[in-house]
Each structure stands twice: as C-alpha cells, then as structure tokens.
PyMOL commands that place a pseudoatom at each C-alpha (Angstrom):
pseudoatom trace, name=CA, resn=MET, resi=1, chain=A, elem=C, hetatm=0, pos=[32.679, 102.101, 47.861]
pseudoatom trace, name=CA, resn=THR, resi=2, chain=A, elem=C, hetatm=0, pos=[33.491, 103.695, 44.522]
pseudoatom trace, name=CA, resn=ASN, resi=3, chain=A, elem=C, hetatm=0, pos=[32.922, 100.695, 42.242]
pseudoatom trace, name=CA, resn=SER, resi=4, chain=A, elem=C, hetatm=0, pos=[30.282, 98.813, 44.216]
pseudoatom trace, name=CA, resn=LYS, resi=5, chain=A, elem=C, hetatm=0, pos=[28.167, 96.670, 41.872]
pseudoatom trace, name=CA, resn=GLY, resi=6, chain=A, elem=C, hetatm=0, pos=[25.659, 95.204, 44.300]
pseudoatom trace, name=CA, resn=TYR, resi=7, chain=A, elem=C, hetatm=0, pos=[22.248, 93.924, 43.207]
pseudoatom trace, name=CA, resn=ARG, resi=8, chain=A, elem=C, hetatm=0, pos=[20.437, 96.758, 45.015]
pseudoatom trace, name=CA, resn=ARG, resi=9, chain=A, elem=C, hetatm=0, pos=[22.935, 99.575, 44.540]
pseudoatom trace, name=CA, resn=GLY, resi=10, chain=A, elem=C, hetatm=0, pos=[21.495, 103.019, 43.997]
pseudoatom trace, name=CA, resn=THR, resi=11, chain=A, elem=C, hetatm=0, pos=[18.113, 102.218, 45.534]
pseudoatom trace, name=CA, resn=ARG, resi=12, chain=A, elem=C, hetatm=0, pos=[18.384, 104.233, 48.754]
pseudoatom trace, name=CA, resn=ASP, resi=13, chain=A, elem=C, hetatm=0, pos=[15.388, 106.414, 47.851]
pseudoatom trace, name=CA, resn=MET, resi=14, chain=A, elem=C, hetatm=0, pos=[13.723, 103.995, 45.387]
pseudoatom trace, name=CA, resn=PHE, resi=15, chain=A, elem=C, hetatm=0, pos=[12.849, 101.295, 47.893]
pseudoatom trace, name=CA, resn=SER, resi=16, chain=A, elem=C, hetatm=0, pos=[12.550, 103.485, 51.024]
pseudoatom trace, name=CA, resn=ARG, resi=17, chain=A, elem=C, hetatm=0, pos=[9.140, 103.808, 52.525]
pseudoatom trace, name=CA, resn=PRO, resi=18, chain=A, elem=C, hetatm=0, pos=[7.329, 107.119, 52.246]
pseudoatom trace, name=CA, resn=PHE, resi=19, chain=A, elem=C, hetatm=0, pos=[7.098, 109.509, 55.220]
pseudoatom trace, name=CA, resn=ARG, resi=20, chain=A, elem=C, hetatm=0, pos=[4.759, 108.089, 57.926]
pseudoatom trace, name=CA, resn=LYS, resi=21, chain=A, elem=C, hetatm=0, pos=[4.110, 104.946, 55.857]
pseudoatom trace, name=CA, resn=HIS, resi=22, chain=A, elem=C, hetatm=0, pos=[6.407, 102.561, 57.761]
pseudoatom trace, name=CA, resn=GLY, resi=23, chain=A, elem=C, hetatm=0, pos=[5.052, 99.706, 59.805]
pseudoatom trace, name=CA, resn=THR, resi=24, chain=A, elem=C, hetatm=0, pos=[2.417, 97.103, 59.164]
pseudoatom trace, name=CA, resn=ILE, resi=25, chain=A, elem=C, hetatm=0, pos=[1.272, 96.655, 55.538]
pseudoatom trace, name=CA, resn=PRO, resi=26, chain=A, elem=C, hetatm=0, pos=[-2.497, 97.229, 55.222]
pseudoatom trace, name=CA, resn=LEU, resi=27, chain=A, elem=C, hetatm=0, pos=[-4.581, 94.111, 54.470]
pseudoatom trace, name=CA, resn=SER, resi=28, chain=A, elem=C, hetatm=0, pos=[-6.121, 95.766, 51.440]
pseudoatom trace, name=CA, resn=THR, resi=29, chain=A, elem=C, hetatm=0, pos=[-2.774, 95.148, 49.748]
pseudoatom trace, name=CA, resn=TYR, resi=30, chain=A, elem=C, hetatm=0, pos=[-3.448, 91.402, 49.901]
pseudoatom trace, name=CA, resn=MET, resi=31, chain=A, elem=C, hetatm=0, pos=[-7.161, 91.695, 48.998]
pseudoatom trace, name=CA, resn=ARG, resi=32, chain=A, elem=C, hetatm=0, pos=[-6.546, 93.037, 45.453]
pseudoatom trace, name=CA, resn=VAL, resi=33, chain=A, elem=C, hetatm=0, pos=[-7.588, 90.660, 42.710]
pseudoatom trace, name=CA, resn=PHE, resi=34, chain=A, elem=C, hetatm=0, pos=[-5.303, 90.222, 39.707]
pseudoatom trace, name=CA, resn=LYS, resi=35, chain=A, elem=C, hetatm=0, pos=[-6.350, 88.443, 36.523]
pseudoatom trace, name=CA, resn=ASN, resi=36, chain=A, elem=C, hetatm=0, pos=[-4.517, 87.512, 33.318]
pseudoatom trace, name=CA, resn=GLY, resi=37, chain=A, elem=C, hetatm=0, pos=[-4.388, 90.546, 30.990]
pseudoatom trace, name=CA, resn=ASP, resi=38, chain=A, elem=C, hetatm=0, pos=[-4.568, 93.147, 33.777]
pseudoatom trace, name=CA, resn=ILE, resi=39, chain=A, elem=C, hetatm=0, pos=[-2.308, 96.139, 33.293]
pseudoatom trace, name=CA, resn=VAL, resi=40, chain=A, elem=C, hetatm=0, pos=[-0.233, 96.727, 36.412]
pseudoatom trace, name=CA, resn=ASP, resi=41, chain=A, elem=C, hetatm=0, pos=[2.377, 99.234, 37.624]
pseudoatom trace, name=CA, resn=ILE, resi=42, chain=A, elem=C, hetatm=0, pos=[5.479, 97.756, 39.288]
pseudoatom trace, name=CA, resn=LYS, resi=43, chain=A, elem=C, hetatm=0, pos=[6.616, 99.582, 42.438]
pseudoatom trace, name=CA, resn=GLY, resi=44, chain=A, elem=C, hetatm=0, pos=[9.054, 97.867, 44.787]
pseudoatom trace, name=CA, resn=HIS, resi=45, chain=A, elem=C, hetatm=0, pos=[7.848, 97.815, 48.399]
pseudoatom trace, name=CA, resn=GLY, resi=46, chain=A, elem=C, hetatm=0, pos=[10.919, 98.228, 50.632]
pseudoatom trace, name=CA, resn=ALA, resi=47, chain=A, elem=C, hetatm=0, pos=[9.365, 96.422, 53.635]
pseudoatom trace, name=CA, resn=VAL, resi=48, chain=A, elem=C, hetatm=0, pos=[8.983, 93.189, 51.673]
pseudoatom trace, name=CA, resn=GLN, resi=49, chain=A, elem=C, hetatm=0, pos=[12.200, 91.763, 50.353]
pseudoatom trace, name=CA, resn=LYS, resi=50, chain=A, elem=C, hetatm=0, pos=[10.655, 88.513, 48.985]
pseudoatom trace, name=CA, resn=GLY, resi=51, chain=A, elem=C, hetatm=0, pos=[9.581, 88.664, 45.355]
pseudoatom trace, name=CA, resn=MET, resi=52, chain=A, elem=C, hetatm=0, pos=[10.936, 92.179, 44.916]
pseudoatom trace, name=CA, resn=PRO, resi=53, chain=A, elem=C, hetatm=0, pos=[11.512, 93.253, 41.309]
pseudoatom trace, name=CA, resn=TYR, resi=54, chain=A, elem=C, hetatm=0, pos=[14.974, 94.268, 40.132]
pseudoatom trace, name=CA, resn=LYS, resi=55, chain=A, elem=C, hetatm=0, pos=[15.489, 98.050, 40.214]
pseudoatom trace, name=CA, resn=ALA, resi=56, chain=A, elem=C, hetatm=0, pos=[15.333, 98.368, 36.429]
pseudoatom trace, name=CA, resn=TYR, resi=57, chain=A, elem=C, hetatm=0, pos=[11.649, 97.359, 36.523]
pseudoatom trace, name=CA, resn=HIS, resi=58, chain=A, elem=C, hetatm=0, pos=[10.702, 99.845, 39.236]
pseudoatom trace, name=CA, resn=GLY, resi=59, chain=A, elem=C, hetatm=0, pos=[8.099, 102.291, 37.882]
pseudoatom trace, name=CA, resn=LYS, resi=60, chain=A, elem=C, hetatm=0, pos=[7.405, 100.208, 34.724]
pseudoatom trace, name=CA, resn=THR, resi=61, chain=A, elem=C, hetatm=0, pos=[3.983, 99.135, 33.484]
pseudoatom trace, name=CA, resn=GLY, resi=62, chain=A, elem=C, hetatm=0, pos=[3.296, 95.616, 32.335]
pseudoatom trace, name=CA, resn=ARG, resi=63, chain=A, elem=C, hetatm=0, pos=[0.601, 93.026, 31.627]
pseudoatom trace, name=CA, resn=VAL, resi=64, chain=A, elem=C, hetatm=0, pos=[-0.207, 90.110, 33.930]
pseudoatom trace, name=CA, resn=TYR, resi=65, chain=A, elem=C, hetatm=0, pos=[0.256, 86.707, 32.242]
pseudoatom trace, name=CA, resn=ASN, resi=66, chain=A, elem=C, hetatm=0, pos=[0.391, 84.371, 35.237]
pseudoatom trace, name=CA, resn=VAL, resi=67, chain=A, elem=C, hetatm=0, pos=[-1.274, 84.401, 38.649]
pseudoatom trace, name=CA, resn=THR, resi=68, chain=A, elem=C, hetatm=0, pos=[-0.008, 82.317, 41.590]
pseudoatom trace, name=CA, resn=PRO, resi=69, chain=A, elem=C, hetatm=0, pos=[-1.217, 82.359, 45.254]
pseudoatom trace, name=CA, resn=HIS, resi=70, chain=A, elem=C, hetatm=0, pos=[1.228, 85.092, 46.428]
pseudoatom trace, name=CA, resn=ALA, resi=71, chain=A, elem=C, hetatm=0, pos=[2.681, 86.511, 43.209]
pseudoatom trace, name=CA, resn=VAL, resi=72, chain=A, elem=C, hetatm=0, pos=[1.951, 87.397, 39.635]
pseudoatom trace, name=CA, resn=GLY, resi=73, chain=A, elem=C, hetatm=0, pos=[3.903, 87.006, 36.365]
pseudoatom trace, name=CA, resn=VAL, resi=74, chain=A, elem=C, hetatm=0, pos=[4.233, 90.265, 34.456]
pseudoatom trace, name=CA, resn=ILE, resi=75, chain=A, elem=C, hetatm=0, pos=[5.393, 90.935, 30.919]
pseudoatom trace, name=CA, resn=VAL, resi=76, chain=A, elem=C, hetatm=0, pos=[7.371, 94.193, 30.919]
pseudoatom trace, name=CA, resn=ASN, resi=77, chain=A, elem=C, hetatm=0, pos=[9.221, 95.935, 28.054]
pseudoatom trace, name=CA, resn=LYS, resi=78, chain=A, elem=C, hetatm=0, pos=[12.897, 96.572, 28.826]
pseudoatom trace, name=CA, resn=ARG, resi=79, chain=A, elem=C, hetatm=0, pos=[15.335, 98.480, 26.626]
pseudoatom trace, name=CA, resn=VAL, resi=80, chain=A, elem=C, hetatm=0, pos=[18.544, 96.483, 26.117]
pseudoatom trace, name=CA, resn=ARG, resi=81, chain=A, elem=C, hetatm=0, pos=[20.993, 98.465, 23.964]
pseudoatom trace, name=CA, resn=GLY, resi=82, chain=A, elem=C, hetatm=0, pos=[19.053, 99.254, 20.766]
pseudoatom trace, name=CA, resn=LYS, resi=83, chain=A, elem=C, hetatm=0, pos=[16.237, 96.774, 21.275]
pseudoatom trace, name=CA, resn=ILE, resi=84, chain=A, elem=C, hetatm=0, pos=[13.069, 96.720, 23.398]
pseudoatom trace, name=CA, resn=LEU, resi=85, chain=A, elem=C, hetatm=0, pos=[12.597, 93.189, 24.713]
pseudoatom trace, name=CA, resn=PRO, resi=86, chain=A, elem=C, hetatm=0, pos=[9.476, 91.798, 26.400]
pseudoatom trace, name=CA, resn=LYS, resi=87, chain=A, elem=C, hetatm=0, pos=[10.743, 90.381, 29.717]
pseudoatom trace, name=CA, resn=ARG, resi=88, chain=A, elem=C, hetatm=0, pos=[8.755, 88.008, 31.882]
pseudoatom trace, name=CA, resn=ILE, resi=89, chain=A, elem=C, hetatm=0, pos=[9.268, 88.627, 35.619]
pseudoatom trace, name=CA, resn=ASN, resi=90, chain=A, elem=C, hetatm=0, pos=[7.617, 87.125, 38.681]
pseudoatom trace, name=CA, resn=VAL, resi=91, chain=A, elem=C, hetatm=0, pos=[6.736, 89.649, 41.369]
pseudoatom trace, name=CA, resn=ARG, resi=92, chain=A, elem=C, hetatm=0, pos=[4.900, 89.340, 44.723]
pseudoatom trace, name=CA, resn=ILE, resi=93, chain=A, elem=C, hetatm=0, pos=[1.618, 91.230, 44.912]
pseudoatom trace, name=CA, resn=GLU, resi=94, chain=A, elem=C, hetatm=0, pos=[2.975, 93.744, 47.452]
pseudoatom trace, name=CA, resn=HIS, resi=95, chain=A, elem=C, hetatm=0, pos=[5.039, 95.200, 44.608]
pseudoatom trace, name=CA, resn=VAL, resi=96, chain=A, elem=C, hetatm=0, pos=[2.288, 95.621, 41.949]
pseudoatom trace, name=CA, resn=HIS, resi=97, chain=A, elem=C, hetatm=0, pos=[-0.678, 97.914, 41.711]
pseudoatom trace, name=CA, resn=HIS, resi=98, chain=A, elem=C, hetatm=0, pos=[-3.497, 98.100, 39.201]
pseudoatom trace, name=CA, resn=SER, resi=99, chain=A, elem=C, hetatm=0, pos=[-2.565, 100.724, 36.634]
pseudoatom trace, name=CA, resn=LYS, resi=100, chain=A, elem=C, hetatm=0, pos=[-4.827, 103.763, 35.973]
pseudoatom trace, name=CA, resn=CYS, resi=101, chain=A, elem=C, hetatm=0, pos=[-3.425, 104.252, 32.470]
pseudoatom trace, name=CA, resn=ARG, resi=102, chain=A, elem=C, hetatm=0, pos=[-6.558, 102.896, 30.770]
pseudoatom trace, name=CA, resn=GLU, resi=103, chain=A, elem=C, hetatm=0, pos=[-9.155, 104.698, 32.893]
pseudoatom trace, name=CA, resn=ASP, resi=104, chain=A, elem=C, hetatm=0, pos=[-9.275, 107.771, 30.655]
pseudoatom trace, name=CA, resn=PHE, resi=105, chain=A, elem=C, hetatm=0, pos=[-9.393, 105.656, 27.483]
pseudoatom trace, name=CA, resn=LEU, resi=106, chain=A, elem=C, hetatm=0, pos=[-12.266, 103.502, 28.769]
pseudoatom trace, name=CA, resn=ARG, resi=107, chain=A, elem=C, hetatm=0, pos=[-14.199, 106.574, 29.938]
pseudoatom trace, name=CA, resn=ARG, resi=108, chain=A, elem=C, hetatm=0, pos=[-13.789, 108.109, 26.413]
pseudoatom trace, name=CA, resn=VAL, resi=109, chain=A, elem=C, hetatm=0, pos=[-15.000, 104.845, 24.827]
pseudoatom trace, name=CA, resn=LYS, resi=110, chain=A, elem=C, hetatm=0, pos=[-18.235, 104.984, 26.853]
pseudoatom trace, name=CA, resn=GLU, resi=111, chain=A, elem=C, hetatm=0, pos=[-18.773, 108.654, 26.045]
pseudoatom trace, name=CA, resn=ASN, resi=112, chain=A, elem=C, hetatm=0, pos=[-18.148, 108.046, 22.309]
pseudoatom trace, name=CA, resn=GLU, resi=113, chain=A, elem=C, hetatm=0, pos=[-20.612, 105.148, 22.253]
pseudoatom trace, name=CA, resn=LEU, resi=114, chain=A, elem=C, hetatm=0, pos=[-23.315, 107.371, 23.748]
pseudoatom trace, name=CA, resn=LYS, resi=115, chain=A, elem=C, hetatm=0, pos=[-22.520, 110.167, 21.267]
pseudoatom trace, name=CA, resn=LEU, resi=116, chain=A, elem=C, hetatm=0, pos=[-22.668, 107.707, 18.343]
pseudoatom trace, name=CA, resn=LYS, resi=117, chain=A, elem=C, hetatm=0, pos=[-25.963, 106.269, 19.545]
pseudoatom trace, name=CA, resn=GLU, resi=118, chain=A, elem=C, hetatm=0, pos=[-27.549, 109.766, 19.768]
pseudoatom trace, name=CA, resn=ALA, resi=119, chain=A, elem=C, hetatm=0, pos=[-26.138, 110.778, 16.395]
pseudoatom trace, name=CA, resn=LYS, resi=120, chain=A, elem=C, hetatm=0, pos=[-27.504, 107.646, 14.696]
pseudoatom trace, name=CA, resn=ALA, resi=121, chain=A, elem=C, hetatm=0, pos=[-30.905, 108.287, 16.163]
pseudoatom trace, name=CA, resn=LYS, resi=122, chain=A, elem=C, hetatm=0, pos=[-30.884, 111.833, 14.771]
pseudoatom trace, name=CA, resn=GLY, resi=123, chain=A, elem=C, hetatm=0, pos=[-29.196, 110.732, 11.548]
pseudoatom trace, name=CA, resn=VAL, resi=124, chain=A, elem=C, hetatm=0, pos=[-26.320, 113.180, 11.931]
pseudoatom trace, name=CA, resn=TYR, resi=125, chain=A, elem=C, hetatm=0, pos=[-22.524, 112.798, 11.602]
pseudoatom trace, name=CA, resn=VAL, resi=126, chain=A, elem=C, hetatm=0, pos=[-20.570, 113.317, 14.847]
pseudoatom trace, name=CA, resn=ASN, resi=127, chain=A, elem=C, hetatm=0, pos=[-16.797, 113.739, 15.028]
pseudoatom trace, name=CA, resn=LEU, resi=128, chain=A, elem=C, hetatm=0, pos=[-15.425, 111.518, 17.825]
pseudoatom trace, name=CA, resn=LYS, resi=129, chain=A, elem=C, hetatm=0, pos=[-11.780, 112.420, 17.408]
pseudoatom trace, name=CA, resn=ARG, resi=130, chain=A, elem=C, hetatm=0, pos=[-9.989, 114.361, 20.125]
pseudoatom trace, name=CA, resn=GLN, resi=131, chain=A, elem=C, hetatm=0, pos=[-9.119, 117.906, 19.069]
pseudoatom trace, name=CA, resn=PRO, resi=132, chain=A, elem=C, hetatm=0, pos=[-6.136, 119.869, 20.304]
pseudoatom trace, name=CA, resn=LYS, resi=133, chain=A, elem=C, hetatm=0, pos=[-6.939, 122.891, 22.461]
pseudoatom trace, name=CA, resn=ALA, resi=134, chain=A, elem=C, hetatm=0, pos=[-7.714, 125.911, 20.200]
pseudoatom trace, name=CA, resn=PRO, resi=135, chain=A, elem=C, hetatm=0, pos=[-5.759, 129.182, 20.588]
pseudoatom trace, name=CA, resn=LYS, resi=136, chain=A, elem=C, hetatm=0, pos=[-7.456, 131.889, 22.720]
pseudoatom trace, name=CA, resn=PRO, resi=137, chain=A, elem=C, hetatm=0, pos=[-9.808, 134.228, 20.754]
pseudoatom trace, name=CA, resn=ALA, resi=138, chain=A, elem=C, hetatm=0, pos=[-8.673, 137.782, 19.880]
pseudoatom trace, name=CA, resn=HIS, resi=139, chain=A, elem=C, hetatm=0, pos=[-9.287, 140.412, 22.491]
pseudoatom trace, name=CA, resn=PHE, resi=140, chain=A, elem=C, hetatm=0, pos=[-8.288, 143.981, 23.388]
pseudoatom trace, name=CA, resn=VAL, resi=141, chain=A, elem=C, hetatm=0, pos=[-5.954, 144.562, 26.319]
pseudoatom trace, name=CA, resn=LYS, resi=142, chain=A, elem=C, hetatm=0, pos=[-6.950, 147.478, 28.547]
pseudoatom trace, name=CA, resn=GLN, resi=143, chain=A, elem=C, hetatm=0, pos=[-4.178, 150.072, 29.102]
pseudoatom trace, name=CA, resn=ILE, resi=144, chain=A, elem=C, hetatm=0, pos=[-4.478, 151.098, 32.748]
pseudoatom trace, name=CA, resn=GLU, resi=145, chain=A, elem=C, hetatm=0, pos=[-1.306, 153.319, 32.924]
pseudoatom trace, name=CA, resn=GLU, resi=146, chain=A, elem=C, hetatm=0, pos=[1.246, 154.593, 30.494]
pseudoatom trace, name=CA, resn=PRO, resi=147, chain=A, elem=C, hetatm=0, pos=[3.971, 152.067, 29.800]
pseudoatom trace, name=CA, resn=ILE, resi=148, chain=A, elem=C, hetatm=0, pos=[7.345, 152.736, 31.563]
pseudoatom trace, name=CA, resn=GLN, resi=149, chain=A, elem=C, hetatm=0, pos=[10.543, 152.637, 29.573]
pseudoatom trace, name=CA, resn=LEU, resi=150, chain=A, elem=C, hetatm=0, pos=[13.065, 150.430, 31.299]
pseudoatom trace, name=CA, resn=ALA, resi=151, chain=A, elem=C, hetatm=0, pos=[16.780, 150.606, 30.487]
pseudoatom trace, name=CA, resn=PRO, resi=152, chain=A, elem=C, hetatm=0, pos=[19.913, 149.184, 32.163]
pseudoatom trace, name=CA, resn=ILE, resi=153, chain=A, elem=C, hetatm=0, pos=[22.020, 151.501, 34.301]
pseudoatom trace, name=CA, resn=PRO, resi=154, chain=A, elem=C, hetatm=0, pos=[25.323, 152.296, 32.504]
pseudoatom trace, name=CA, resn=TYR, resi=155, chain=A, elem=C, hetatm=0, pos=[28.325, 150.635, 34.068]
pseudoatom trace, name=CA, resn=GLU, resi=156, chain=A, elem=C, hetatm=0, pos=[30.584, 152.968, 36.088]
pseudoatom trace, name=CA, resn=PHE, resi=157, chain=A, elem=C, hetatm=0, pos=[34.045, 151.927, 37.195]
pseudoatom trace, name=CA, resn=VAL, resi=158, chain=A, elem=C, hetatm=0, pos=[34.568, 152.904, 40.833]
pseudoatom trace, name=CA, resn=ALA, resi=159, chain=A, elem=C, hetatm=0, pos=[38.207, 152.895, 41.903]
for i in range(1, 159): cmd.bond("trace and resi %d" % i, "trace and resi %d" % (i + 1))
show_as sticks, trace
zoom trace
C-alpha cells in the first residue's frame, strides 16, 4: 500500500488505546460539562468512531462555540499553506477534554490581585511581571584532588 490515501491513514498509534485502557469507557467521560467559550483539547478516542475528529486536529486546542446533547462545536486554528485559518469542527464529547492551559495563568492572576491589594494598603509599588530565572551566584569550587591531564593515545598501525 505505497500510495494509500485513506481518511485515517497514518493513525495506527494516534487513535490506538493506551496500555490497559481498553474496554468500557468510564461514565465520568459523559458527565463533563462543556459551555460556550471553554478551552478544550482535542484527542481522538479510538474506541468511538462516531464524531471522531480528522487526524489533523488531534492534539490541537480550541474554543467551544456550540454545545449539542452528544457533541460540541470547536473553533480550531489550522495551518493551510501560508495561512492560519479558524476551522469550525463538530466533535463528540468522548474526543474532547477540558484544557489545563489556562490554570497557571488564572492562578497567577489571583496571586497578583492579592499582591496588589497588600501593596495598595501599604502604599508601596510592587512589580507583578514575571522575571526570568537569574544566573547562579558566584562561588568557589573546592579542589579535592589534583586534576589529571587526559590525552588521546597515538595511533599505531598494526600489520
């Protein structure tokens, strides 16, 4: 099958179930609540063929724009040649998960609000910007033994 161009070609590992995760789908999958504006990760579930996203959208993150009883509509960015186009796809809920990409941002927003409140009470300026990790401070390295001089062994031709 050298030139096979099937719809699901090249998805042997992509849609396969993880080790010891075959069998019945847990009910918690169907109990998740999706609302318009939620950020979701698309991950095709190999055991459910209905409403499965095309392989190009596997692993992408998008925003929910429509909710139906068994599926959600998601807006996903897709690169088509030189352009990035917002694509609207309908995917069953087995194939989407709530994204954790905003958790760190929301946690930082809460921390910054607390810092700002404390600083305003004291009347002090506080810098809320993230700073890159500083280089390690200067220190002395202890010399345990004398350094050994290493050199390559000269090449000898053995006939």
